[in-house]
C-alpha positions as CSV (number, residue, x, y, z in Angstrom):
1,X,93.1,58.2,171.1
2,X,92.4,58.2,167.8
3,X,93.4,60.1,165.2
4,X,89.9,60.9,164.2
5,X,88.9,61.6,168.0
6,X,92.5,64.2,168.2
7,X,90.7,65.9,164.5
8,X,87.4,66.6,166.0
9,X,88.7,69.5,168.2
10,X,90.8,71.0,165.5
11,X,88.1,71.2,163.3
12,X,86.2,72.7,165.2
13,X,88.1,75.4,166.3
14,X,88.9,76.2,162.5
15,X,85.0,76.0,161.5
16,X,84.4,78.8,164.6
17,X,87.5,80.7,163.2
18,X,85.4,81.1,159.9
19,X,82.4,81.6,161.4
20,X,83.9,84.7,163.3
21,X,85.8,86.3,160.3
22,X,82.6,85.8,158.0
23,X,80.7,87.2,160.7
24,X,83.2,90.0,161.2
25,X,82.9,91.0,157.7
26,X,78.9,91.0,157.2
27,X,78.6,92.8,160.4
28,X,80.8,95.9,158.3
29,X,78.6,95.8,155.8
30,X,76.2,98.9,155.1
31,X,73.6,99.6,152.7
32,X,74.9,102.9,150.6
33,X,71.9,105.0,148.2
34,X,72.1,107.0,145.2
35,X,72.8,106.7,141.1
36,X,75.0,104.7,139.3
37,X,76.9,107.8,137.6
38,X,80.5,107.6,135.6
39,X,83.4,109.2,137.7
40,X,83.8,111.6,134.5
41,X,81.1,113.7,135.7
42,X,80.6,113.0,138.8
43,X,83.9,114.3,139.7
44,X,84.1,117.5,137.4
45,X,86.8,115.9,134.8
46,X,84.6,117.6,132.1
47,X,81.4,118.8,134.2
48,X,81.5,121.9,136.8
49,X,78.3,121.0,138.3
50,X,79.1,117.1,139.1
51,X,76.4,116.4,136.8
52,X,75.2,115.7,133.0
53,X,74.1,118.8,132.5
54,X,77.3,120.1,130.0
55,X,77.6,117.0,128.4
56,X,73.9,116.8,127.5
57,X,73.8,120.1,126.4
58,X,76.5,119.4,123.3
59,X,73.9,116.6,122.1
60,X,76.9,114.2,121.4
61,X,76.3,112.3,124.4
62,X,72.6,111.0,123.6
63,X,69.6,113.1,125.5
64,X,69.4,111.5,128.7
65,X,71.5,111.0,131.9
66,X,72.3,107.2,131.2
67,X,73.2,107.8,127.8
68,X,76.0,110.1,129.0
69,X,76.7,107.7,131.9
70,X,76.6,104.9,129.4
71,X,79.0,107.2,126.7
72,X,81.5,108.4,129.3
73,X,82.1,104.8,131.3
74,X,82.4,103.6,127.2
75,X,84.3,106.0,125.1
76,X,86.1,108.5,127.6
77,X,87.6,105.7,130.0
78,X,85.2,106.8,132.8
79,X,84.3,104.1,135.2
80,X,80.6,103.7,136.8
81,X,80.5,105.6,140.5
82,X,77.8,106.1,143.4
83,X,76.7,109.0,143.7
84,X,74.2,111.1,146.2
85,X,74.2,114.5,147.7
86,X,77.5,114.8,149.2
87,X,79.4,111.9,148.1
88,X,81.0,109.6,145.3
89,X,82.2,106.6,145.9
90,X,84.0,104.0,143.7
91,X,82.6,100.8,142.9
92,X,85.0,97.5,142.6
93,X,82.4,96.1,140.6
94,X,82.1,97.1,136.9
95,X,79.2,95.0,136.1
96,X,76.4,97.5,135.6
97,X,73.6,97.0,133.2
98,X,72.5,99.6,130.8
99,X,69.4,100.1,132.3
100,X,70.9,100.9,135.8
101,X,72.9,104.1,134.6
102,X,71.4,107.0,136.3
103,X,69.1,105.3,137.9
104,X,68.4,105.4,142.2
105,X,70.1,102.1,143.8
106,X,70.8,100.4,146.7
107,X,74.5,99.2,147.0
108,X,75.3,96.6,149.7
109,X,78.6,96.1,150.6
110,X,82.2,97.4,152.8
111,X,83.7,100.0,152.1
112,X,87.0,101.1,151.8
113,X,87.6,104.4,153.9
114,X,91.2,104.4,152.3
115,X,90.1,104.7,148.7
116,X,86.6,105.4,148.9
117,X,85.8,102.1,147.4
118,X,82.7,100.1,148.0
119,X,83.2,96.4,147.3
120,X,80.2,95.6,146.3
121,X,78.2,92.5,147.3
122,X,74.6,93.2,145.5
123,X,73.3,96.6,144.0
124,X,69.5,96.6,143.4
125,X,67.4,99.2,141.3
126,X,65.4,101.3,143.7
127,X,61.6,100.4,142.9
128,X,59.1,102.3,141.3
129,X,62.2,105.0,140.5
130,X,63.2,107.2,137.5
131,X,66.5,107.7,136.2
132,X,67.9,111.3,136.9
133,X,67.0,113.5,134.3
134,X,69.8,116.4,135.5
135,X,72.4,114.2,136.9
């Protein structure tokens, strides 16, 4: 048997194993919905209501929830998170654009339950969504 003919079954096995790993990983992906917030407000670092309410009352962070998100991440060491009614998820991808702050989004990715971190594949703003005014 030539060397090339022996390599074909090995190559096929390697490709099959790689495809299996990719399919398993893809099947763990979920869609998470919520608002892009900052860890400072969402995790009660300086907010009693898990919202931007207290910060916005001070008028030092701007006048909208989006202003507060951006301020807390850029000036106070916060991180972008996904916040919904009952949970706050950390996001491993911090490449959030300013127009996403405080907007309702769909995050596709896999959740690491140990760290409560979503390993982000995509983030999309929900169509026709307005930013949150109170969060």
